Structure formats: C-alpha cells, structure tokens
N, C-alpha and C positions, 0 to 999 in steps of 0.2 A: 504494500500500500504506500502511496505517496501523499505526504502532507501538502496541503494547498491553502489558498487564501480562504479565510473564514467567511468572506462575503461572496465567494464563488467566482471571482474574476478569472480564475484558471479555466473556467468552462466557456468563456466567451470566445466565439469564433469570429464574429463580425458585428460591428466594427471593433477593432482592438482598442483597449484603453478605457472601456466603459464597464459599468456594472452589469450583471445579468438581466436586470429588468429592462433597461432601455436598449439592450443589445438586440440586433435583428435576429441573430442566430446564435444558439449555444450548443455545446457538446452534450448530447443526451445518451452517450454510451454509459452503460451501467457498471463500469469498473469503479469500485468504491475507493475513494481516497481515504487517507488516514483520519481525516476529520469530517467525513460525510456519513450520512445515514441513508441506507437503502430501504425503500418501502415498496412492498407489494401492493399495488393500487387496486381498490375495489370500486370506487365511485368518484366521479368528479362533480362538484357543485359549481357550475359555470356561473360567473358573474352575471347578474340580471341584465345589465346593459348589453353585454356580449351575447348572451343567449337570445335575447330579444332580436338583436341585429341579425344573428345567424338564422333564426327561425323565420324572420321576415324575408330575408334573401332567398331562403329555401322554400318559401311559400308554405311553411308548415309541414313539408314532406320529411318524414323521419329519416329515410335513407339519405337524403341530401344533407340533412343536418349532421348525421353521423359521418358522412364523407367529408364535409367541411371541417369538422373537428379533427378528423384524422389528417387531413391535408395540412392544416395549420401546424400540427405537431410534427409532421414529417418535414415540413419546410423550415421550421424555426427551432425545433428541439424542445419546445415548450408550448403550452396552450396560451398564446398571446395574440388575441384578436387584432389583426392589423387595422381594422376599421375603428373599433372603440378603444384600443390600447389596453384593454383589461383582460383578466384571466378568470379567477375563481380560486377554489381550493379543493383539497381531496381528502378522502379517508382511505386507510389501508392498514397493513400490519408491518411492523418493523422486521425486515429480513436480515439486516446486517448492520453492525456499528463499527465505525472506524476505530482503530486501536487507541488513538490519542484522545478519544472521547471518554475514556474510563475516568469516572469520578466527576465528569463535567455534565452528565445527564442522568436522569432517573429512569431512562428507557432501558428495556431489555428486549432481546429478540422475541418476537411474538406479540408484543404490545400492540393494541389497536389504537391508532392515533388519527387525529385530523391535523393537517398542516394549517398553520395560521399565517402563512405568507402566500402571496399571490402565485397562481399558476403561470403568470406572465414572467416569472423569474425562475421557476422550478424546472430543472431538467426532467423531462417526461418522455417515456416510450409507451405507446399504446400498441399492444399485440392484437387485441380484438375488442370491438365495441359490442357489448351484449344487448344493451337496451337504452333507448333514449326516453326520458320522462318529460314530455312536452309541458306538463302543468307544474313541474317541480324544478325546472332548470338543472336537472341532474342527468348524468350519463354513467351507466354502469359499464365498467371496462375490465379487461385483463391487461396488466402492464406493470411497469415499475417507474419509480421516481426517486430523485435524490433530494435530500434536505441538507442544506449547508449547515456548518457549525453554528452560524448566527441565526439560523431559521427558527421561527417560533412554531410551537406545536401544542396540542392539548390531547391528553389521554381521553379516549371516549368513555363516558360514564356507563355504569351498569344499569342505571335506573331509567335511562331515556333511550328509546329506539334509535338505531344508528342513523337512519335517514333523517330523522327529526333533528338529532344532534348536528348532523352535517349542515342542514339548512340553517339552524340557529347560529352555529359557529362561523358560518360564512359571512354573517352580518353582525358579529358580536361587537364590533366597534361602535355601531350606531347607538344602541341603548346606553353604552358606557359613556359616550360623549354627551348624550342627552342628559345623563345624570349630572355631568359636570356643568352644563350650560344653564339648565333650567333652575330657577329659584322660586321659592314660595311666593305665590301671588302673580306670577308671570302669565301673560297671554302667549300661548305657544301655538304656532301653525305647523302642522306636519304635512308637507306636500308629498303625495303618494302614501297617505295614511292608511290605505286599505291593503297595501302589499306586505311582503314578509318583513323587511326592515322597518317599514312604516308602522306596522302594528306594534312591534316592540317599542318603537319610539313613542307612540301614542300612550301605551301603557306606562312607560317610564315617566313621560311628561305629566300624566295625571297624578302619579305619586309625588313628583317633585313640586308641581305647581300648587297642589293642595286644594282645599275647598274654596279658597279665595282667588285661585287662578282660573284660567280658561284654556281649554284645549280644543283646537279646531283642526279637523282632518279634511284634506282636499283630495279628490279623485275625480276623473272624468267619467267614471263608471258607476252606474246606479247600484250594482251589486256590491261594490266596495263600500259605498256610502251606507247602504242598508246594513252591511256587516258591522260597520263602525257604530251605527246607532244601536244595534242589538247588543254589542259588547258593552256599551254604556260608559266608555271612557272619554268620549268626546262630548263637548257641549254643543258643537255644531259639526255636521258632516256636509261639506259643500261640494256639490257636483259641478265642477268647473275644470276646464282644461288649463293646466298651469302654463302651457306654451302660449296661451293668450294672456299676456301680462296685464293688460288693462282690465280684462274681465276678472282676473284673479284679485287684483287690487280692489276692484269695486265690491266683490263678494266678501272679502275680508273686512273692508271698511263698513259694510252694511251690518255685520254682526259684532263689530267692536266699537260702534259709534264713532268711527273715523280715527280711533286711536292707533290701530294697526297692531302688529305683533311685537312683543319684546324679543322673542326667539322664533326663528323659522328653521325647521329641519327639513332638508330636501332629500327625499329618498326615491325620486322618480328615475326609472330606468330608460327614459327617452331624452333626447337632447332638447334644447331651446326653452328650458324652464328657469333659466337664471334670472331673467328680468321679472318674471312673475313673483319669484321669491323675494327679490330686492324691493319691489313696489309694495309687497305685503308687510314689510318690516318698518317699524317706526324709526325715526332719526335716532342714531346711536344704538340701535338694536343690534342683534347678533344673528348671523346666518351660518348654519353648518351644512355645507354641501357634501353629503355622504355619497351621493350618486356618482358613479364612474362616468356617467354621460355628461358631467359638468365640463364646460369650457371655462378655463381661467380667464381667457381673453374676453369672452362674452360677459362674464361676471364683473371683472375689474373695469373694463371700459364702459360697460352698461351702467354701473353704479355712478361712475363719473359723469356719464352723459345726462343722467337725470338729476344730478346734484344730490345724491343720497349718501349721507355720512353713516355708513354701517360697518360693523366689523364682520369679516367673512373668514370662516375657517374651512379650508379645503380638506376633503375627507380622508384624513389619516384613519385607516381602518383599524389601527391598533391603539389601544389604551391599556395600560398595565392592569392585569387581572380581568381583561374583558371577557375571556372565554368562560371563566368560572362565574362571572357576574351574569352573563347572558343565560347560562344554563340555570342559574338560581331563580331567574324570573319564571321559568316553566314550573319549577318546584313550588313557588309561592302562590302561583295563580292557576287554579284548576281550569278556569275558562281559557286562559292562554294556552295551556297544555292541550286541552281538548281540540282547540282550533288547529294547532300545529300538527297534532297527531292525525287529525282528519285530512289535512292537506298533504302531509309528507310521508305517512306510513304506507 
C-alpha cells in the first residue's frame, strides 16, 4: 500500500493541481492506498438537483437514467453531474482499511456506513446498476468506492431502515444549519418545504422559532402544501413557484403583513429560485441556500440589483454532528419517522 494525500489529490487525473471535487476526472481504480478506505457500495443517494436534471433529460425513462449515471462515472471516475456540478452520497460496507488508519478511525471491516462527503469527489466504480428508484432519488448498485482519510462518514444505525437513513443523511446539513440560524420568535420561510430536506427544515424551524415565531412553507405543488398542512408544523403553506420572484415576495408579504422573513431556507432542487428567496427576506435577514441548484452569481448580483442588504450562507452540507442530529429528529418525532418510512422504505 502507498501513503497518499489525505485530501485525495493523488487521485486527480485532470486537471492536475486541483482537489478531487473540482477535478474533471479522477482515478477510480480500487487499489487501496495506505490511508484510504475501500467500500463495497450498495446504494447511491443522488443529489436532488442532479437526479432531477438526469430524470428530466431522460424523460423519466429508467434505463436512460441508469445509462446516464453509468456514463458519468465511466467518464469522470466519480458521480459528478457535469450539468448541476453535484453528486450525492452512498451507503455500503467497509471492505478494507489502509494500514496507516489504525487508531485514527473507529471503523472495522464489515461496518455498514454512509459517506458524508459528496459523490462528486468520491472515486467510484459501478459494476452493475440493479434498480433505479424514481421517487427516492436512489440507485441500487454493485460496485466499490474509496473514502479518503479526510472523508466524513456515519455508521448506519440499527434502529432506522437503511434506505431511510440514506435519505436522511444525504441532507443532514440542512436541519443542523437551520438549528443554528433560527431563533425564538423568528419568521422562517422554507422554500421547497414539502421535499425531503425541506420537511426536516420545517420541523426544525418550528422547534426553534417556538410559539411566538412563524413558519411558512413554499411549494408549487398542491400535494406538498397539503402534506405540510397535515403535518401541522407550518403556519402557512403557500402554493407558489419560487422561480417567480415577485409572486413569491407578494405571497410572503401577504401572510407577514409586509414584514417578510427573518430567515429563509432554500431547499429547492431546481434553478432560478435565488431572487424569490432574496425578495422574501427582510432587510438584514438571513438566507441559507442549501440547494445545489443555487447560483452564487445569481444570488450575489441579484441581491445587489434590488438593493437588498441580507446575509447569504451558501450550502455547506456539513455541520459538526449533523449526521447524529438528523437521525435524532426521526427518533423524537413519530410523525416525521412515519413520513420518511412511507416515502423511502
């Protein structure tokens, strides 16, 4: 075994001199270096923005989706969507540990884990795609992957079904960041509040804002709005397309008496929702763009263009302890657990 860079730069093929995530192609041979972890992969949870783009391009055809996923990995050595720039994460079993990792990790061969770093930087080889789950953004595969020494992971819990844990851990950063941003009494808007990450954020926002706060969920789909109302964590479920910035602003203004939101959490998996989020936020308010469909340019120049002084946090999907925290939400809320088990088991 050869010792290599803890951040995986030794795997970069092109262009040289960059880290694995921005690289166009990386080495996905499964020869384990001294400080790498080899994983037998069972399932991929594709980033929502990426899966949506692939599904739309394939017109929902399962075989074409599988072929696209395989082609990306073959070309790039990783699942790094060239259109959205995003990846996802995986679950599998530890197959081998580099010798130099002794004492540096609590993993042993055979442990079931979820990687907490993006597939857009993870060396991945797919031998066979077994099944594509259109409604879960998940792909069951046979293959292997490499986790670098610096790579984050979470051991899969025994009390939560694997596919549910995979879905939750893929968006674990969203509720953890929401917990940091929302304060008691805040008015919070969750754009995409009926989706996977959005539902977790709505639940967390309700806890943090408390009885004096307000939580507003936004979705263009009636079924999502109905679900938000039934769960009971939102004060308002607004059916509006967040890509229509003015309509979004007007809808939020109508239910906040023009005060707008203290905090906006954007979880939408489609582009062009930056301005809707900005216009829904009060002056000196805060926006967390969790969505990988976010354009920094559109958000930055757009806020400047409308003279809106807001703080914008780009979606770092990692917050210390986020995996454990996200899973704890399922344990404390029977309604949340029922929903995710219904959708993802």
